[in-house]
C-alpha positions as CSV (number, residue, x, y, z in Angstrom):
1,M,-6.8,1.8,-15.9
2,H,-3.2,1.9,-17.2
3,W,-1.8,3.7,-14.2
4,L,-3.3,1.1,-11.9
5,R,-1.5,-1.8,-13.8
6,L,1.8,0.0,-13.6
7,A,1.4,0.8,-9.9
8,V,0.6,-2.8,-9.1
9,V,3.7,-3.9,-11.0
10,A,6.0,-1.4,-9.6
11,A,4.9,-0.9,-6.0
12,G,6.8,-3.7,-4.6
13,C,9.8,-3.5,-6.8
14,A,11.5,-0.5,-5.4
15,L,14.0,-2.2,-3.3
16,A,16.1,-5.4,-3.2
17,A,18.3,-6.9,-0.5
18,P,21.9,-5.9,-0.9
19,A,23.5,-8.8,-2.7
20,H,26.4,-9.8,-5.0
21,G,26.2,-11.5,-8.3
22,N,24.3,-10.8,-11.5
23,S,20.8,-9.2,-11.8
24,L,19.0,-12.6,-11.4
25,D,20.7,-13.1,-8.1
26,Q,19.7,-9.7,-7.0
27,L,16.1,-10.2,-7.9
28,R,16.0,-13.5,-6.1
29,A,17.5,-11.9,-3.0
30,F,14.8,-9.3,-3.2
31,L,12.1,-11.9,-3.2
32,T,13.5,-13.8,-0.2
33,Q,14.9,-11.0,1.9
34,T,12.9,-7.9,1.5
35,S,9.5,-8.0,3.4
36,S,8.8,-4.3,3.1
37,A,10.1,-1.1,1.5
38,R,9.3,2.6,0.9
39,G,10.7,5.3,-1.2
40,Q,10.0,7.8,-4.1
41,F,9.5,7.4,-7.8
42,V,9.5,9.4,-11.0
43,Q,7.4,7.9,-13.9
44,R,7.7,8.7,-17.7
45,V,5.3,7.2,-20.2
46,S,5.8,7.3,-24.0
47,T,4.2,5.7,-27.0
48,R,6.0,3.9,-29.8
49,G,5.1,6.9,-32.0
50,G,7.1,9.2,-29.8
51,S,4.4,11.1,-27.9
52,A,4.9,11.4,-24.2
53,Q,2.7,12.0,-21.1
54,P,3.6,14.6,-18.4
55,V,6.3,13.3,-16.0
56,A,4.6,12.0,-12.8
57,S,6.2,11.6,-9.4
58,G,5.2,10.4,-6.0
59,R,5.9,8.0,-3.1
60,F,5.3,4.2,-2.5
61,A,5.3,1.7,0.3
62,F,4.8,-2.1,0.2
63,Q,4.7,-5.0,2.6
64,R,4.7,-8.5,1.2
65,P,2.6,-10.3,0.5
66,G,0.0,-8.2,-1.3
67,K,0.0,-4.9,0.6
68,F,1.1,-1.6,-1.0
69,R,0.4,2.1,-1.3
70,W,1.3,3.9,-4.5
71,T,0.7,7.7,-4.4
72,Y,0.9,10.0,-7.3
73,E,1.6,13.5,-6.1
74,K,2.5,15.4,-9.4
75,P,1.1,16.5,-11.8
76,Y,-2.2,14.9,-10.6
77,E,-3.1,13.3,-7.3
78,Q,-4.1,9.6,-7.2
79,V,-3.8,6.9,-4.6
80,I,-3.8,3.2,-5.1
81,V,-3.9,1.1,-1.8
82,A,-4.1,-2.7,-1.4
83,D,-4.5,-4.2,2.2
84,G,-4.1,-7.8,1.1
85,T,-7.8,-8.4,0.5
86,R,-9.1,-5.3,-1.4
87,L,-7.8,-2.7,-3.8
88,V,-8.8,0.9,-3.4
89,L,-8.3,3.5,-6.1
90,F,-8.7,7.2,-5.4
91,D,-8.9,9.9,-8.1
92,K,-8.8,13.3,-6.4
93,D,-9.8,15.3,-9.5
94,L,-12.9,13.1,-9.9
95,N,-13.4,12.8,-6.1
96,Q,-14.1,9.2,-6.8
97,V,-13.1,6.0,-5.0
98,T,-13.2,2.6,-6.5
99,I,-13.0,-0.5,-4.4
100,R,-12.2,-3.9,-5.9
101,K,-11.5,-7.4,-4.4
102,L,-7.8,-8.1,-4.7
103,G,-8.7,-11.7,-5.3
104,G,-7.1,-13.6,-8.2
105,A,-5.7,-10.5,-10.1
106,L,-2.2,-10.7,-8.7
107,P,-1.1,-14.3,-9.3
108,S,-1.6,-14.0,-13.1
109,S,-0.1,-10.5,-13.4
110,P,3.5,-9.2,-13.4
111,A,2.8,-8.3,-9.7
112,S,3.3,-12.0,-8.9
113,I,7.0,-11.3,-9.3
114,L,6.9,-8.7,-6.5
115,F,4.1,-9.7,-4.1
116,G,3.5,-13.5,-4.6
117,S,5.6,-16.5,-3.7
118,N,9.1,-17.1,-4.8
119,E,7.7,-19.2,-7.8
120,F,7.8,-16.2,-10.1
121,E,9.6,-18.1,-12.8
122,K,6.5,-20.3,-13.3
123,E,4.7,-17.2,-14.5
124,F,7.5,-15.5,-16.3
125,E,10.5,-16.4,-18.4
126,V,13.2,-14.5,-16.6
127,T,16.7,-13.9,-17.9
128,D,19.8,-11.8,-17.2
129,A,19.6,-8.9,-19.8
130,G,23.2,-7.7,-19.2
131,V,24.6,-4.2,-18.5
132,R,23.0,-1.0,-19.9
133,D,23.3,2.6,-18.7
134,G,25.4,1.6,-15.8
135,L,22.8,-0.9,-14.5
136,E,22.5,-4.7,-14.5
137,W,19.3,-5.6,-16.0
138,V,16.8,-8.6,-15.5
139,Q,14.2,-9.2,-18.1
140,A,10.9,-10.9,-17.6
141,K,8.5,-12.1,-20.3
142,P,5.1,-13.4,-19.3
143,R,4.4,-17.1,-20.1
144,A,0.7,-16.4,-20.5
145,K,-0.3,-15.2,-24.0
146,D,-3.1,-13.0,-22.7
147,S,-0.8,-10.9,-20.5
148,T,-1.1,-7.0,-20.6
149,F,2.6,-6.7,-20.7
150,E,5.0,-7.7,-23.4
151,L,8.2,-7.1,-21.4
152,I,9.3,-6.0,-17.9
153,E,12.9,-4.9,-17.2
154,I,14.5,-4.1,-13.8
155,G,17.8,-2.5,-13.5
156,F,20.0,-3.0,-10.5
157,R,23.1,-1.3,-9.1
158,D,24.9,-2.5,-5.9
159,G,22.0,-4.8,-5.0
160,L,19.4,-2.2,-5.3
161,P,16.9,-1.7,-8.2
162,Q,17.3,1.7,-9.6
163,A,14.9,1.6,-12.6
164,M,12.2,-0.3,-14.3
165,R,10.9,-0.4,-17.9
166,L,7.6,-1.8,-18.8
167,A,6.3,-2.3,-22.4
168,D,2.6,-3.2,-22.8
169,N,0.4,-4.4,-25.6
170,F,-1.0,-1.0,-26.2
171,G,2.2,0.4,-27.5
172,Q,3.1,2.3,-24.3
173,V,6.5,2.2,-22.6
174,T,6.8,3.2,-19.0
175,Q,10.0,4.1,-17.3
176,L,10.4,4.3,-13.5
177,I,13.3,5.7,-11.5
178,F,13.5,5.1,-7.7
179,S,15.1,7.1,-5.0
180,K,15.3,7.5,-1.2
181,L,14.8,3.7,-0.8
182,E,14.4,2.2,2.6
183,R,14.5,-1.5,3.0
184,N,12.4,-3.4,5.6
185,P,11.0,-0.4,7.6
186,K,8.3,-1.0,10.1
187,L,5.0,0.0,8.5
188,G,1.8,0.3,10.5
189,A,-1.5,-0.9,9.5
190,E,-2.6,2.6,8.7
191,T,-0.2,2.6,5.8
192,F,-2.3,0.3,3.9
193,G,-5.7,1.8,5.0
194,F,-7.8,4.3,3.2
195,T,-10.9,6.3,4.3
196,P,-12.9,7.9,1.5
197,P,-13.1,11.7,1.7
198,K,-16.3,13.3,2.7
199,G,-18.6,13.6,-0.4
200,A,-16.6,11.2,-2.6
201,D,-18.4,8.9,-5.0
202,V,-17.7,5.3,-3.9
203,L,-17.9,2.6,-6.5
204,T,-17.5,-1.1,-5.9
205,D,-16.7,-3.9,-8.4
């Protein structure tokens, strides 16, 4: 599911530690100094042909390593939760819950930048992409040839990531804008738990 891949990539990237220096310095500060975060997002998805999906918005929380909650609230309701060992996807319209092992998916994906160790530059070629739209951008290209994503960009201002841009191999470009960011809040275990609603179909992979 495309929205799942985007959530996994973006869930942990909503906040960096306040830092000085270029975008690479700020990304590295995020990896070493931010253990948890929460906030809100707005997501826009378009194709290279110019068509666009409805604007989506919602909330997120993450705790490194490997725990996050990404909630779409508008125009549809979907929840993606990872507790460090399993990944739970809930689609309210379908009343369907899918449970997967978190396993080896993260280390080989763009999420390794956000949830994994600080060795992200082994998985990605990361460069300073300069200033654009008032933000300092870092660009990450996957080293693996079979990656879903062609390019990931993260835009910083004053040590905080304000935006992300993700281009995938299916011709879709996703833009995320973050707001109401809170760095290193205390997050209880219930933040990353999920109980299937009564009557929901539960699928396991």
